[in-house]
Backbone bond lengths (Angstrom), bond angles and torsions (degrees), N, CA, C in turn:
res aa  C-N    CA-C-N  psi(-1)  N-CA   C-N-CA  omega(-1)  CA-C   N-CA-C  phi
1 M - - - 1.472 - - 1.533 110.54 -
2 I 1.361 114.83 -46.35 1.467 118.71 -179.90 1.523 110.80 -68.29
3 T 1.347 115.37 -38.28 1.465 119.22 179.81 1.526 111.30 -63.90
4 A 1.326 116.94 -42.91 1.470 120.87 178.41 1.513 111.33 -63.14
5 R 1.352 116.31 -38.43 1.463 119.91 179.16 1.525 110.47 -66.93
6 R 1.314 116.38 -40.10 1.470 119.60 177.76 1.510 111.19 -64.34
7 R 1.330 116.33 -38.59 1.466 119.47 178.33 1.521 110.75 -62.62
8 R 1.350 115.67 -43.98 1.465 118.67 179.44 1.528 110.87 -62.26
9 R 1.329 116.28 -39.35 1.459 119.28 178.87 1.523 110.87 -65.86
10 K 1.320 116.48 -42.27 1.463 119.38 178.62 1.521 111.37 -63.39
11 V 1.357 116.05 -42.69 1.469 119.44 178.68 1.527 110.39 -64.34
12 S 1.349 116.45 -43.60 1.468 119.73 179.01 1.523 111.11 -63.25
13 G 1.347 116.41 -42.43 1.456 119.43 177.15 1.516 112.62 -63.63
14 F 1.335 116.50 -40.30 1.461 120.35 178.21 1.525 111.12 -63.02
15 I 1.331 116.17 -43.14 1.473 119.77 179.61 1.529 110.48 -65.75
16 G 1.350 115.84 -43.35 1.459 118.86 179.71 1.518 112.66 -61.76
17 W 1.356 116.78 -46.48 1.459 119.64 177.75 1.523 111.51 -64.78
18 G 1.344 116.43 -33.58 1.474 119.22 177.48 1.516 111.99 -62.57
19 F 1.347 116.43 -45.12 1.474 120.00 177.44 1.528 111.04 -65.17
20 A 1.344 117.33 -37.23 1.463 120.23 179.29 1.525 110.94 -64.50
21 W 1.338 116.49 -45.20 1.467 119.77 178.05 1.527 111.37 -65.26
22 L 1.330 116.88 -37.53 1.460 120.31 178.59 1.525 111.22 -64.84
23 A 1.354 116.24 -44.05 1.466 119.48 178.34 1.526 110.78 -63.48
24 S 1.340 117.00 -41.77 1.462 120.27 178.38 1.524 111.15 -62.91
25 A 1.339 115.98 -41.67 1.461 119.87 179.79 1.528 111.19 -63.38
26 L 1.339 117.01 -39.65 1.467 120.39 179.27 1.531 111.06 -64.57
27 V 1.346 116.12 -42.05 1.468 119.79 179.66 1.525 110.23 -65.47
28 I 1.332 116.50 -45.51 1.461 120.55 -179.34 1.527 110.75 -64.09
29 F 1.335 116.33 -40.05 1.461 119.39 179.40 1.525 111.10 -64.71
30 A 1.348 116.88 -43.11 1.468 119.90 179.21 1.521 110.97 -63.08
31 L 1.341 116.54 -43.22 1.467 120.02 178.71 1.523 110.99 -64.94
32 F 1.327 116.37 -43.51 1.465 120.34 179.69 1.523 110.84 -63.22
33 D 1.329 116.52 -42.55 1.466 120.37 179.47 1.525 111.02 -63.89
34 L 1.333 116.88 -39.63 1.463 120.52 179.05 1.521 111.02 -64.52
35 I 1.337 116.76 -48.16 1.465 120.47 -178.07 1.524 110.99 -64.23
36 V 1.347 116.56 -44.41 1.466 119.93 179.91 1.519 110.93 -62.59
37 S 1.340 116.97 -41.20 1.464 120.35 179.95 1.530 111.29 -63.93
38 V 1.345 116.31 -44.28 1.463 119.41 -180.00 1.525 110.83 -65.64
39 V 1.332 116.75 -44.24 1.463 120.13 -179.09 1.526 110.94 -66.32
40 W 1.336 117.15 -43.96 1.471 121.16 -177.54 1.523 111.32 -61.24
41 H 1.331 116.31 -53.32 1.467 119.43 -179.19 1.523 111.34 -72.24
42 G 1.347 116.57 -35.60 1.457 119.29 -177.17 1.511 113.07 -68.35
43 V 1.327 117.37 -43.02 1.464 120.54 179.42 1.523 110.67 -63.56
44 R 1.319 117.07 -39.45 1.465 120.27 179.78 1.523 112.06 -68.84
45 A 1.353 116.36 -31.39 1.465 119.31 -177.85 1.515 113.30 -90.82
46 F 1.339 116.60 -19.41 1.457 120.12 -173.75 1.521 111.61 -78.73
47 H 1.337 115.02 139.20 1.466 123.18 172.01 1.526 108.00 -133.15
48 W 1.316 115.69 144.60 1.455 119.51 -178.01 1.519 111.92 -61.01
49 S 1.311 116.93 -25.94 1.464 119.33 179.36 1.523 112.00 -65.77
50 M 1.342 117.14 -21.25 1.463 119.89 178.19 1.523 112.49 -64.06
51 L 1.324 117.07 -22.38 1.462 120.49 -177.99 1.516 112.60 -78.59
52 V 1.318 117.47 -11.49 1.466 120.38 -178.21 1.527 111.83 -122.80
53 Q 1.319 117.64 -0.90 1.460 121.37 179.84 1.528 110.13 -112.17
54 P 1.329 118.14 137.97 1.464 119.89 176.75 1.526 111.12 -80.56
55 T 1.304 115.54 165.61 1.464 121.51 176.40 1.527 109.25 -74.99
56 H 1.322 116.38 134.70 1.467 120.00 173.79 1.521 107.89 -137.95
57 G 1.330 114.14 120.61 1.465 119.39 -176.70 1.523 110.62 65.90
58 T 1.312 116.34 -125.25 1.466 122.05 177.88 1.523 111.18 -109.48
59 A 1.307 117.41 22.95 1.465 121.01 -179.31 1.525 108.09 -144.85
60 G 1.321 115.82 -161.10 1.456 120.35 179.05 1.509 112.24 95.45
61 G 1.340 115.47 -146.38 1.455 120.97 -176.31 1.513 112.49 -119.05
62 L 1.347 115.36 -162.11 1.457 121.79 -173.92 1.528 112.88 -128.60
63 S 1.312 117.92 8.34 1.460 119.38 -174.01 1.523 111.84 -61.75
64 N 1.336 117.65 -42.03 1.462 119.82 179.64 1.528 111.35 -66.41
65 A 1.346 116.85 -38.78 1.463 120.34 -179.88 1.528 111.04 -68.89
66 I 1.323 118.05 -36.69 1.464 121.04 178.38 1.525 110.15 -65.33
67 L 1.323 117.07 -46.67 1.467 120.11 179.60 1.523 111.15 -64.49
68 G 1.318 116.77 -40.23 1.462 119.71 178.06 1.521 112.36 -65.08
69 T 1.327 117.36 -38.28 1.464 120.85 177.02 1.519 110.96 -62.71
70 F 1.329 116.61 -44.98 1.460 120.01 178.29 1.529 111.13 -62.95
71 E 1.319 117.01 -40.05 1.458 119.64 179.59 1.526 111.26 -61.92
72 L 1.329 117.20 -45.15 1.463 120.89 -179.63 1.518 111.89 -64.60
73 V 1.330 116.66 -44.02 1.467 119.92 -178.42 1.525 110.95 -68.77
74 I 1.326 117.84 -38.46 1.466 120.27 178.97 1.527 110.36 -64.07
75 I 1.327 117.40 -43.54 1.461 120.35 176.91 1.518 110.51 -60.01
76 A 1.330 116.91 -43.66 1.454 120.49 -179.47 1.525 112.15 -65.22
77 I 1.336 117.04 -43.00 1.463 120.36 -179.08 1.530 111.25 -67.54
78 V 1.334 117.60 -35.01 1.464 120.78 178.45 1.528 110.65 -59.38
79 F 1.323 117.01 -36.09 1.466 120.73 178.02 1.532 111.72 -86.36
80 A 1.322 117.00 -44.85 1.468 120.37 -169.75 1.518 113.26 -75.42
81 A 1.340 118.25 -39.02 1.465 120.37 -175.22 1.537 112.21 -64.12
82 P 1.328 120.33 -52.45 1.476 118.38 178.57 1.530 112.97 -62.15
83 L 1.342 116.10 -43.83 1.466 118.57 -179.02 1.527 111.11 -64.51
84 G 1.330 116.75 -43.35 1.457 120.11 -178.94 1.516 112.55 -66.73
85 I 1.335 117.54 -43.86 1.468 120.74 -179.67 1.526 110.80 -66.50
86 L 1.326 117.51 -46.09 1.453 120.10 178.78 1.528 111.43 -64.26
87 G 1.342 116.16 -38.36 1.459 119.11 176.72 1.515 111.98 -64.67
88 G 1.334 117.29 -40.25 1.455 120.54 177.62 1.516 112.23 -65.94
89 V 1.346 117.33 -40.03 1.472 121.03 177.44 1.525 110.33 -64.43
90 F 1.332 116.71 -43.38 1.467 120.22 179.14 1.525 110.94 -62.43
91 T 1.328 116.81 -45.47 1.466 120.49 -178.06 1.519 111.47 -65.40
92 S 1.329 117.02 -37.86 1.463 120.62 -176.07 1.518 113.18 -81.02
93 E 1.336 117.90 -37.98 1.458 120.23 -167.74 1.526 114.68 -111.04
94 F 1.321 119.07 -25.17 1.450 120.35 -171.21 1.525 114.11 -119.27
95 A 1.322 118.07 -33.63 1.461 120.76 -173.69 1.524 111.20 -74.34
96 G 1.318 115.34 149.00 1.454 120.25 172.45 1.513 111.14 -74.18
97 N 1.319 115.73 172.94 1.461 119.82 -176.60 1.527 111.84 -60.54
98 R 1.328 117.32 -41.27 1.460 120.30 -178.15 1.525 111.30 -68.19
99 T 1.334 116.22 -46.77 1.467 119.82 179.45 1.525 111.30 -63.94
100 A 1.343 116.77 -42.17 1.460 120.20 178.74 1.523 110.69 -62.93
101 G 1.320 117.28 -39.20 1.463 120.31 177.81 1.516 112.32 -63.16
102 I 1.327 116.72 -38.92 1.466 120.50 178.44 1.525 110.51 -65.72
103 V 1.348 116.61 -43.52 1.468 120.30 179.56 1.524 110.49 -63.24
104 R 1.332 117.82 -43.04 1.469 120.59 178.77 1.523 110.78 -63.13
105 F 1.334 116.61 -41.38 1.462 120.04 179.69 1.526 110.97 -62.40
106 L 1.334 116.75 -44.70 1.460 120.39 179.79 1.527 111.03 -64.67
107 A 1.340 116.88 -38.44 1.462 120.15 179.01 1.526 110.87 -65.76
108 E 1.332 117.09 -40.69 1.463 120.07 178.45 1.520 111.64 -66.24
109 V 1.339 116.14 -39.77 1.472 119.34 177.51 1.516 110.40 -63.54
110 L 1.341 116.42 -44.12 1.463 120.52 -178.73 1.527 111.39 -64.69
111 S 1.342 117.23 -38.95 1.464 119.53 179.30 1.527 112.32 -69.90
112 G 1.335 117.32 -20.08 1.459 120.22 179.11 1.515 114.95 -92.38
113 V 1.342 117.34 -4.41 1.463 120.18 179.06 1.524 109.44 -72.13
114 P 1.327 118.97 130.24 1.473 120.23 178.50 1.528 111.52 -58.76
115 S 1.319 115.10 143.33 1.461 119.60 -175.82 1.520 112.30 -62.83
116 I 1.313 117.20 -32.07 1.464 119.10 -178.97 1.529 111.04 -69.30
117 V 1.339 116.52 -28.85 1.472 120.22 175.89 1.523 109.83 -68.32
118 I 1.329 116.51 -42.14 1.464 120.17 176.35 1.527 110.31 -62.22
119 G 1.335 116.67 -40.28 1.457 119.85 177.47 1.516 112.29 -62.96
120 Y 1.327 117.06 -42.38 1.460 120.05 179.71 1.519 111.33 -67.95
121 F 1.349 116.22 -37.58 1.466 120.27 174.92 1.526 110.40 -61.26
122 G 1.340 116.54 -45.01 1.459 119.82 177.30 1.510 112.61 -63.10
123 Y 1.326 116.48 -35.42 1.472 120.28 178.57 1.527 110.67 -64.54
124 L 1.339 116.65 -46.34 1.457 119.91 -178.91 1.523 111.94 -67.77
125 L 1.353 116.85 -41.58 1.455 120.15 -174.26 1.525 112.39 -80.96
126 M 1.335 116.66 -54.54 1.470 120.04 -170.81 1.526 112.71 -88.67
127 V 1.336 116.76 -43.71 1.467 119.26 -176.61 1.520 111.35 -72.58
128 L 1.349 116.70 -44.24 1.463 120.10 -175.66 1.527 113.04 -95.75
129 H 1.358 116.58 -54.80 1.465 118.89 -173.11 1.521 112.31 -70.46
130 W 1.319 117.48 -45.07 1.469 120.78 179.29 1.523 113.13 -86.50
131 H 1.320 117.03 -3.77 1.471 123.04 175.41 1.529 112.59 60.15
132 W 1.333 117.19 36.94 1.454 120.31 175.45 1.519 112.42 -82.09
133 G 1.321 116.58 -20.88 1.452 120.22 -173.41 1.519 111.09 69.06
134 F 1.329 116.10 -179.94 1.466 119.77 173.75 1.531 107.68 -67.08
135 S 1.311 116.91 122.11 1.454 119.13 -170.19 1.517 111.29 -158.22
136 A 1.345 115.08 167.87 1.460 121.45 178.85 1.517 111.30 -67.79
137 L 1.324 118.39 -38.57 1.455 121.05 -178.67 1.528 111.14 -66.44
138 A 1.326 117.03 -41.72 1.463 120.00 178.00 1.528 110.96 -64.43
139 G 1.323 116.50 -43.97 1.464 119.63 177.78 1.514 112.21 -65.57
140 G 1.347 117.73 -39.85 1.452 120.73 179.22 1.510 112.76 -64.87
141 I 1.319 117.52 -39.84 1.463 120.13 178.56 1.529 110.56 -69.53
142 A 1.324 117.78 -36.02 1.469 119.75 175.25 1.526 110.81 -61.12
143 L 1.334 117.04 -41.82 1.466 119.70 176.09 1.523 111.07 -68.38
144 T 1.324 117.68 -32.86 1.463 121.02 177.30 1.521 110.90 -59.16
145 I 1.332 116.34 -43.49 1.461 120.45 179.66 1.525 110.92 -60.98
146 M 1.330 117.06 -34.04 1.462 120.34 179.79 1.527 111.84 -78.25
147 M 1.336 117.84 -36.45 1.463 121.37 -177.23 1.523 113.04 -76.07
148 L 1.324 116.90 -33.31 1.460 122.07 -169.37 1.531 114.03 -54.57
149 P 1.339 120.44 -50.40 1.475 118.27 -177.16 1.516 114.08 -63.32
150 Y 1.329 118.15 -32.42 1.471 120.13 -179.94 1.532 110.58 -68.83
151 I 1.321 117.51 -42.10 1.461 120.34 179.13 1.522 110.06 -67.22
152 L 1.313 117.21 -42.11 1.466 120.94 -179.25 1.523 111.34 -62.08
153 R 1.327 117.65 -48.82 1.463 120.66 -175.81 1.521 111.79 -69.04
154 T 1.331 118.33 -39.71 1.466 119.58 178.83 1.531 111.08 -69.45
155 T 1.327 117.56 -34.64 1.463 120.07 175.77 1.516 110.94 -63.97
156 E 1.325 116.51 -46.53 1.466 119.71 179.00 1.524 111.46 -62.17
157 T 1.332 116.93 -45.56 1.458 120.69 -179.59 1.523 111.46 -62.35
158 S 1.329 116.96 -41.82 1.464 120.69 -179.78 1.519 111.28 -64.57
159 L 1.322 117.61 -40.83 1.460 120.50 179.16 1.520 111.83 -68.71
160 R 1.315 117.06 -36.48 1.464 120.07 -179.92 1.522 112.28 -70.86
161 Q 1.316 117.96 -21.07 1.454 120.79 178.23 1.528 112.81 -78.06
162 V 1.320 116.87 -14.35 1.462 120.04 175.10 1.525 108.20 -71.30
163 P 1.337 120.12 129.23 1.473 121.52 -177.31 1.522 112.69 -57.11
164 H 1.330 115.84 141.08 1.465 120.26 -179.27 1.524 111.42 -65.00
165 A 1.337 116.26 -26.11 1.465 119.50 178.04 1.522 111.77 -61.26
166 Q 1.327 117.55 -29.27 1.461 120.54 178.52 1.519 110.40 -68.68
167 R 1.316 117.08 -35.08 1.463 120.10 175.97 1.527 110.19 -68.68
168 E 1.310 116.02 -44.16 1.459 119.76 -179.32 1.532 111.05 -62.03
169 A 1.330 116.81 -37.91 1.465 119.79 177.71 1.527 110.97 -64.11
170 A 1.337 116.62 -40.49 1.464 119.79 178.23 1.523 111.22 -66.35
171 W 1.330 117.21 -40.54 1.464 120.07 178.13 1.527 110.90 -66.25
172 A 1.322 116.21 -35.85 1.459 119.51 179.46 1.522 111.92 -65.36
173 L 1.321 117.11 -26.37 1.462 121.57 177.43 1.526 112.29 -82.78
174 G 1.329 116.81 1.68 1.453 120.66 177.25 1.514 114.65 94.13
175 M 1.321 118.61 8.40 1.461 120.99 -179.85 1.521 110.53 -76.38
176 T 1.328 115.24 146.37 1.454 120.16 169.84 1.526 109.39 -76.54
177 R 1.318 116.44 174.54 1.468 119.54 178.68 1.519 111.48 -61.73
178 F 1.319 115.22 -42.13 1.470 118.51 179.86 1.519 110.63 -64.87
179 Q 1.337 118.22 -42.66 1.454 120.88 178.56 1.519 111.52 -64.94
180 A 1.328 116.94 -38.12 1.467 120.06 178.57 1.518 111.08 -63.62
181 I 1.343 116.61 -40.16 1.470 120.12 179.94 1.523 110.36 -68.18
182 S 1.331 117.43 -45.61 1.461 120.84 -174.06 1.523 113.10 -75.30
183 R 1.350 118.40 -24.69 1.458 120.49 -174.75 1.527 114.18 -109.26
184 A 1.335 117.25 -31.07 1.463 119.07 -173.11 1.514 114.56 -116.27
185 I 1.321 117.50 -30.03 1.473 120.79 -172.89 1.518 111.60 -100.37
186 W 1.327 117.61 -28.48 1.467 121.73 -172.70 1.517 112.89 -62.09
187 R 1.339 116.51 -46.64 1.459 119.71 -172.55 1.532 112.67 -63.73
188 P 1.351 120.97 -46.49 1.475 118.58 177.87 1.525 113.75 -62.05
189 A 1.335 116.77 -26.29 1.466 119.97 -178.82 1.521 113.04 -92.41
190 A 1.350 118.02 -3.41 1.466 120.81 -173.79 1.524 112.17 -62.80
191 G 1.336 116.90 -36.64 1.454 119.02 -179.21 1.512 112.47 -62.62
192 G 1.337 116.68 -45.85 1.459 119.82 178.83 1.512 112.58 -66.04
193 I 1.340 117.13 -38.77 1.464 120.36 178.15 1.518 110.80 -64.27
194 A 1.340 116.56 -43.93 1.468 120.20 178.04 1.523 110.69 -62.99
195 T 1.331 116.92 -37.04 1.465 119.66 177.44 1.524 111.02 -63.81
196 G 1.337 116.52 -39.57 1.461 119.69 177.37 1.513 112.52 -64.22
197 I 1.337 116.76 -40.66 1.461 119.95 176.68 1.520 110.59 -64.96
198 L 1.335 116.09 -40.10 1.464 120.26 177.13 1.519 111.37 -61.08
199 L 1.327 116.11 -44.66 1.463 120.11 177.56 1.518 111.04 -60.22
200 A 1.331 116.48 -41.93 1.463 119.91 179.39 1.525 111.29 -64.81
201 I 1.330 117.31 -40.96 1.469 120.48 178.14 1.520 110.42 -63.40
202 A 1.343 116.62 -43.09 1.459 119.67 178.57 1.516 111.14 -61.64
203 I 1.323 116.87 -39.51 1.468 120.22 177.52 1.525 110.24 -64.11
204 G 1.336 116.40 -43.70 1.459 119.48 179.42 1.518 112.87 -64.57
205 L 1.334 116.67 -38.78 1.464 119.94 179.16 1.525 111.95 -65.32
206 G 1.327 117.01 -30.36 1.466 119.70 -174.95 1.503 115.52 -95.64
207 E 1.332 118.69 4.38 1.454 120.88 -176.10 1.532 111.47 -88.75
208 T 1.317 114.25 143.05 1.466 121.12 177.13 1.521 112.00 -125.74
209 A 1.340 116.85 -46.94 1.463 121.66 -172.06 1.529 113.43 -56.04
210 P 1.348 119.90 -49.22 1.476 117.31 -179.12 1.516 113.38 -67.02
211 L 1.331 117.15 -26.22 1.467 119.90 -178.85 1.520 111.85 -78.30
212 L 1.322 117.41 -27.50 1.464 119.75 177.02 1.521 111.40 -60.62
213 Y 1.346 116.83 -33.51 1.460 121.61 -177.99 1.523 113.10 -91.51
214 T 1.322 118.14 -13.59 1.471 119.61 -173.36 1.527 113.14 -122.10
215 A 1.338 117.84 -41.67 1.466 120.61 -177.15 1.515 112.41 -94.18
216 G 1.335 117.25 -22.64 1.457 120.15 -177.51 1.516 110.95 71.97
217 W 1.307 116.59 -141.17 1.471 122.30 177.67 1.515 108.96 -162.75
218 S 1.309 115.96 145.79 1.460 121.18 179.38 1.515 108.80 -152.21
219 T 1.324 115.95 146.64 1.464 120.72 174.28 1.522 111.90 -91.56
220 N 1.329 116.59 1.77 1.458 120.67 178.21 1.532 110.03 -90.16
221 Y 1.312 116.05 167.33 1.457 120.74 174.61 1.527 109.75 -72.49
222 P 1.330 117.82 146.45 1.471 119.18 177.31 1.518 110.77 -66.00
223 S 1.317 115.77 144.16 1.461 121.33 -179.43 1.526 109.60 -106.15
224 L 1.320 115.56 -177.72 1.459 121.05 178.55 1.522 112.06 -84.37
225 H 1.317 117.53 -1.07 1.459 121.04 178.36 1.529 108.74 -79.11
226 L 1.312 117.04 118.39 1.458 121.07 -177.63 1.519 112.77 -80.49
227 T 1.317 118.09 -19.13 1.463 121.35 178.87 1.529 109.37 -127.43
228 H 1.323 114.54 160.26 1.465 122.49 176.30 1.531 112.62 57.51
229 D 1.297 116.15 36.51 1.462 120.29 178.78 1.533 108.20 -153.88
230 Q 1.333 117.15 113.08 1.460 121.06 -177.00 1.529 110.95 -68.73
231 V 1.333 115.44 154.90 1.458 121.82 -170.86 1.532 109.65 -124.58
232 P 1.332 118.34 135.76 1.471 120.72 172.07 1.532 110.57 -82.80
233 Y 1.325 116.98 154.12 1.461 121.23 177.73 1.523 108.62 -157.61
234 L 1.331 115.31 155.19 1.461 121.76 -169.94 1.523 113.13 -66.51
235 T 1.319 117.17 -39.08 1.468 118.59 -175.10 1.530 111.79 -65.91
236 Y 1.334 117.71 -26.93 1.461 118.91 175.46 1.518 110.45 -64.75
237 V 1.327 116.74 -39.15 1.465 120.49 178.90 1.529 110.03 -63.17
238 V 1.331 116.87 -44.27 1.464 120.24 179.09 1.522 110.47 -63.76
239 W 1.321 116.39 -46.01 1.468 121.10 -175.09 1.524 112.08 -69.44
240 S 1.320 117.44 -40.96 1.461 121.12 -171.81 1.521 113.14 -90.69
241 Y 1.326 117.49 -41.16 1.458 120.00 -170.34 1.524 113.30 -83.17
242 L 1.335 117.43 -17.68 1.463 118.85 -176.95 1.520 112.20 -67.94
243 D 1.316 117.33 -27.03 1.465 121.27 -179.55 1.522 112.87 -93.19
244 Q 1.322 117.01 3.69 1.459 119.43 179.63 1.529 110.21 -72.57
245 P 1.342 118.04 149.12 1.476 120.02 -179.76 1.524 113.55 -78.35
246 Y 1.319 117.31 -1.12 1.454 120.96 -176.00 1.533 109.79 -98.27
247 Q 1.310 116.19 136.68 1.457 120.82 -178.18 1.523 111.80 -65.74
248 D 1.333 117.53 -36.60 1.465 120.50 178.35 1.526 111.15 -61.30
249 A 1.329 116.42 -39.00 1.462 120.32 179.50 1.526 110.88 -66.96
250 R 1.320 117.32 -43.31 1.471 120.08 178.70 1.529 111.25 -65.93
251 N 1.329 116.98 -38.64 1.466 119.62 175.91 1.527 111.40 -61.62
252 L 1.324 116.40 -38.56 1.457 120.31 178.41 1.527 110.70 -65.68
253 A 1.330 116.83 -37.63 1.467 120.51 178.09 1.527 111.10 -65.69
254 Y 1.334 116.86 -44.33 1.470 119.81 178.09 1.532 110.96 -64.10
255 A 1.325 116.29 -39.53 1.461 119.58 178.91 1.530 110.99 -65.43
256 A 1.327 117.28 -38.57 1.467 120.53 178.10 1.520 110.93 -65.23
257 A 1.330 117.55 -40.95 1.464 120.60 177.29 1.525 111.03 -63.29
258 F 1.324 116.89 -40.17 1.458 120.99 178.71 1.525 110.96 -65.36
259 V 1.315 117.60 -42.14 1.467 121.15 178.44 1.523 110.44 -63.13
260 L 1.327 117.66 -41.18 1.457 121.06 176.79 1.523 111.43 -60.27
261 L 1.325 116.35 -43.46 1.458 120.99 179.04 1.525 111.19 -61.60
262 V 1.315 116.69 -43.10 1.469 120.76 179.82 1.527 110.72 -66.19
263 I 1.335 117.51 -40.83 1.462 120.77 179.68 1.524 110.81 -62.38
264 I 1.329 116.56 -44.71 1.472 119.93 179.50 1.524 110.49 -63.56
265 L 1.346 117.10 -39.34 1.465 120.36 178.45 1.528 110.93 -64.20
266 L 1.327 117.75 -43.07 1.464 121.05 179.92 1.529 111.22 -65.77
267 I 1.327 117.16 -39.37 1.465 120.32 177.67 1.525 110.13 -63.32
268 Q 1.315 117.13 -42.72 1.455 120.14 179.79 1.521 111.46 -63.55
269 L 1.329 117.28 -43.92 1.462 120.09 178.45 1.526 111.47 -64.20
270 G 1.330 116.83 -40.18 1.452 120.12 178.60 1.520 112.78 -64.65
271 V 1.326 116.67 -44.13 1.461 119.84 179.09 1.516 110.98 -65.90
272 R 1.339 117.88 -40.87 1.464 120.28 178.32 1.532 110.93 -62.21
273 A 1.321 116.82 -41.01 1.460 119.70 178.20 1.527 111.21 -64.92
274 L 1.335 116.84 -38.91 1.457 120.53 178.75 1.518 111.16 -66.11
275 V 1.331 116.67 -43.11 1.459 120.21 178.31 1.522 110.73 -63.50
276 W 1.320 116.88 -41.59 1.461 120.86 179.18 1.519 111.40 -62.29
277 K 1.333 116.11 -36.95 1.459 119.93 -178.97 1.511 111.72 -74.57
278 T 1.341 117.29 -44.62 1.474 120.61 -176.72 1.517 112.87 -75.45
279 S 1.337 118.43 -20.43 1.461 120.49 -179.19 1.517 112.36 -78.85
280 G 1.336 117.38 -9.43 1.439 120.40 177.18 1.504 114.47 102.59
281 Y 1.336 118.36 -10.71 1.452 120.82 -179.52 1.526 111.85 -71.41
282 G 1.332 115.79 -23.06 1.461 118.44 -178.60 1.516 113.92 -87.79
283 R 1.347 117.64 2.17 1.453 120.29 179.50 1.519 110.09 -112.08
284 R 1.275 115.60 147.49 1.461 122.10 176.60 1.531 109.51 -107.58
285 D 1.292 114.06 137.78 1.461 119.02 177.58 1.523 108.62 -85.92
286 H 1.311 116.08 127.84 1.461 120.56 -179.57 1.540 108.40 -105.66
């Protein structure tokens, strides 16, 4: 009886692990196929001159779209990073259980809202009601709404992973809660917080739907005017030009996708290096 039960458990475990490995293999294969396809077509279509030439018609370069993408993401991060980090600190260290639960619920709801709904909301509120027109500020705030819940939740999770004994040790030394967070708790959680910001930046770089309703599109270089001035961005080139019947347009779309991939990779490497340095692993004790 016991032997038969063990056999059934072994068979069930074998089947379960088999499905898990199969699902993992499918995900890895899809990701690998996507990256290889983007790199293969992007490298063949990319030319260094695209980095200094603006888009004109269905051809040209990507310099205006790259600058516009950076402008939108920088505006979004300026709003989302402080709000998300402070919200995560409040939820983890200061809020009561009921208040923290409400904040987590709202963050989960916000992260589940489709991006096109956020874009349409931004269009009605900022473009029409506030009379900003299609602009960098409207697009940046739309991306802020999408980035905020990811930064908040990763900040809270990272802070909660720090052992409570570390807080008690800081309090025993006479530190206030704020001093304990800034001097004793912040550094162990910095890696997770930086990862959350990185995830938010990657999400902002890859979004198209909310920007169609808020930032518009332009073949000109972005200006310093935050309102009433449409902004170019890379994802519009990928989304719009890939279906064009012209080979130059499709090459531009593949090149834009490749540039986006490289930018995300460089941001990830930079953040990892910063986390490694600030966490103390990059310093030697003499």
